[in-house]
C-alpha positions in Angstrom: -7.5 13.0 -79.4 -8.8 15.7 -77.2 -9.3 19.0 -78.9 -7.8 22.1 -77.3 -10.2 25.0 -76.6 -10.2 27.9 -79.0 -9.2 31.1 -77.3 -10.7 34.4 -78.5 -8.0 36.6 -77.1 -4.8 37.2 -79.2 -1.3 38.1 -78.1 -0.8 41.8 -77.5 2.5 43.6 -76.8 2.8 45.8 -73.8 2.4 48.9 -76.0 -0.8 47.4 -77.4 -2.0 46.7 -73.8 -1.1 50.3 -72.9 -3.2 51.6 -75.7 -6.1 49.3 -74.7 -6.0 50.5 -71.1 -6.0 54.1 -72.2 -8.9 53.5 -74.6 -10.8 52.2 -71.6 -10.2 55.4 -69.6 -7.2 54.5 -67.5 -5.0 57.6 -67.0 -1.3 56.7 -67.6 1.1 59.6 -66.9 4.4 57.8 -67.7 3.8 55.3 -70.5 7.4 54.1 -70.6 7.3 53.3 -66.8 3.9 51.6 -67.2 5.3 49.4 -70.0 8.2 48.4 -67.8 5.7 47.4 -65.0 3.6 45.4 -67.5 6.8 43.6 -68.7 8.0 42.7 -65.2 4.6 42.0 -63.4 2.4 41.1 -66.3 -0.9 42.5 -67.6 -3.0 39.6 -66.3 -1.5 39.8 -62.8 -2.1 43.5 -62.6 -5.6 43.2 -64.1 -6.9 41.8 -60.8 -5.9 45.1 -59.2 -7.6 47.1 -61.9 -10.9 45.4 -61.3 -12.1 47.5 -58.4 -11.6 50.6 -60.5 -14.0 49.5 -63.3 -17.3 51.2 -63.7 -20.5 49.2 -63.2 -21.4 47.1 -65.2 -17.8 45.7 -65.0 -18.1 43.7 -68.3 -17.9 47.0 -70.3 -14.2 47.2 -69.1 -14.4 51.0 -68.6 -12.5 52.7 -65.8 -14.0 55.1 -63.3 -13.2 58.7 -64.2 -9.8 59.8 -63.0 -8.5 56.3 -62.3 -4.7 56.2 -62.8 -2.2 53.5 -63.4 -0.5 54.7 -60.2 -3.6 53.8 -58.2 -3.5 50.3 -59.6 0.2 50.0 -58.7 -0.5 51.3 -55.2 -3.1 48.6 -54.7 -0.7 46.0 -56.0 2.1 47.2 -53.6 -0.3 47.3 -50.7 -1.4 43.7 -51.4 2.2 42.6 -51.7 3.2 44.2 -48.4 0.1 42.7 -46.6 0.9 39.3 -48.0 4.5 39.5 -46.8 3.4 40.6 -43.3 0.8 37.8 -43.1 3.3 35.1 -44.3 5.7 36.3 -41.6 3.1 35.8 -38.9 1.8 32.5 -40.4 5.4 31.2 -40.2 5.5 31.8 -36.5 2.2 29.8 -36.0 3.5 27.0 -38.2 6.7 26.7 -36.2 4.8 26.6 -32.9 2.5 23.9 -34.2 5.4 21.8 -35.5 7.1 22.1 -32.2 4.0 21.0 -30.4 3.5 18.0 -32.7 7.0 16.9 -32.2 7.5 17.6 -28.5 4.2 16.8 -26.8 4.2 13.1 -27.7 7.8 12.9 -26.4 6.7 14.4 -23.1 3.7 12.1 -22.9 5.6 8.9 -23.8 9.2 9.6 -22.8 10.2 8.1 -26.2 12.2 10.5 -28.4 11.8 8.1 -31.3 8.0 8.0 -31.0 7.5 9.1 -34.7 9.5 6.2 -36.1 8.7 3.4 -33.6 5.9 1.1 -34.5 
C-alpha cells in the first residue's frame, strides 16, 4: 500500500491565519472583515496575491513595509475583473472558430451532414 506524504503544515483557523499575517508584517485595519474574506476566498487562494508584496528573499515570508490586506484584495479583484474580461473575448473567438469549423466544410462540399457521413 502506498504511503501518503507527511505534511508539515497544520490546520489553522482564520483567526490564527490573521495573527500569522500580522506577525509577518501585513497591515490589517479591519480584522473582522479580513477574516470574512479568508473564510469566503480562502487563505491559500489569496496567498498567491500576497506573494508580490513579500520582501526579498521571499522564503522569509516577511511583507514589505506598509503592505496592507486591502492591497492584496485590490490585486485579487483586479485579477478577477481581468479574467472575466478575457473570458468574454475568448468566448467570441471560440464561437467564430466553431462556426467556421461547421460551415466551411458545408460550403465546400454542399453536404450539411458532412460531419456524420462516412
